[in-house]
C-alpha positions as CSV (number, residue, x, y, z in Angstrom):
1,M,68.0,81.1,105.7
2,S,70.0,78.2,104.6
3,A,73.6,77.0,104.9
4,N,75.9,78.6,102.4
5,V,76.5,76.1,99.6
6,R,77.7,76.7,96.1
7,Q,79.7,75.2,93.2
8,I,83.1,76.9,92.9
9,P,85.7,76.7,90.1
10,P,88.7,74.6,90.9
11,G,91.2,76.1,93.3
12,F,88.8,78.7,94.7
13,L,87.8,78.5,98.3
14,S,85.2,80.6,100.0
15,G,85.1,82.2,103.4
16,Q,81.5,83.2,103.8
17,Q,79.7,82.0,106.9
18,T,76.1,81.0,107.5
19,G,74.0,80.4,110.6
20,L,72.2,77.1,110.3
21,S,73.0,73.7,111.7
22,G,76.6,72.8,112.5
23,I,77.6,73.6,108.9
24,R,79.1,77.0,108.3
25,D,80.1,76.6,104.6
26,A,80.2,74.1,101.8
27,V,82.1,74.2,98.5
28,Y,81.9,71.7,95.7
29,L,84.8,71.2,93.4
30,P,83.4,69.4,90.3
31,D,86.7,68.7,88.6
32,R,87.8,66.8,91.7
33,R,84.3,65.5,92.7
34,E,85.2,66.9,96.2
35,L,82.8,68.4,98.7
36,Q,84.5,70.6,101.2
37,I,82.5,71.3,104.4
38,T,83.5,73.8,107.1
39,F,81.7,73.4,110.4
40,K,80.9,76.1,112.9
41,S,83.7,74.8,115.1
42,G,86.1,76.0,112.3
43,R,87.2,72.4,111.4
44,A,87.0,71.7,107.7
45,F,86.9,68.4,105.8
46,A,87.1,67.3,102.2
47,Y,84.9,64.4,101.1
48,A,86.1,62.5,98.1
49,E,84.3,61.1,95.1
50,V,81.0,62.9,95.8
51,P,78.8,62.8,92.7
52,Q,77.4,66.0,91.3
53,S,73.9,64.6,92.0
54,M,74.7,64.2,95.7
55,Y,75.9,67.8,95.9
56,D,72.8,68.9,94.1
57,A,70.6,67.1,96.6
58,F,72.6,68.5,99.5
59,R,72.2,72.0,98.1
60,A,68.5,71.6,97.7
61,S,67.9,70.1,101.1
62,P,66.1,72.3,103.6
63,S,68.3,70.9,106.4
64,K,72.0,70.7,105.4
65,G,73.0,69.2,108.7
66,A,70.4,66.5,108.6
67,F,71.2,65.7,104.9
68,F,74.9,65.6,105.8
69,N,74.4,63.2,108.7
70,I,72.2,60.8,106.6
71,A,73.7,60.9,103.2
72,I,77.4,62.0,103.5
73,R,78.9,61.3,106.9
74,G,80.3,57.8,106.9
75,R,79.7,57.2,103.2
76,F,82.6,59.0,101.6
77,Q,86.3,58.9,102.3
78,F,87.4,62.2,103.8
79,H,90.4,64.0,105.3
80,E,90.6,67.1,107.4
81,L,91.8,70.3,105.7
82,A,94.6,72.2,107.2
83,Q,93.7,75.2,109.4
84,P,95.1,78.5,108.2
85,Q,98.0,79.6,110.4
86,L,97.4,82.8,112.3
87,P,100.4,85.1,112.4
88,T,102.3,85.0,115.7
89,Q,103.2,88.2,117.5
90,H,106.7,88.6,118.8
């Protein structure tokens, strides 16, 4: 079983979960060159200017977490994505 990674058309985000490493989900937006990674903690980050070739190597890697730590973390500018707001009960 591998972490869930796929190339998604612009504007479409996924919600599927996986069970390996600290990565729950990864989505690549080719028109933005943006890799969005959601961790098991629920926190999600968007990494800017990620080349298609880097995403392809990430997707092919047998260990998404190890690849992320070696090749992505600290090498690309990123920002945290907003968490969806849960409805409040009154």
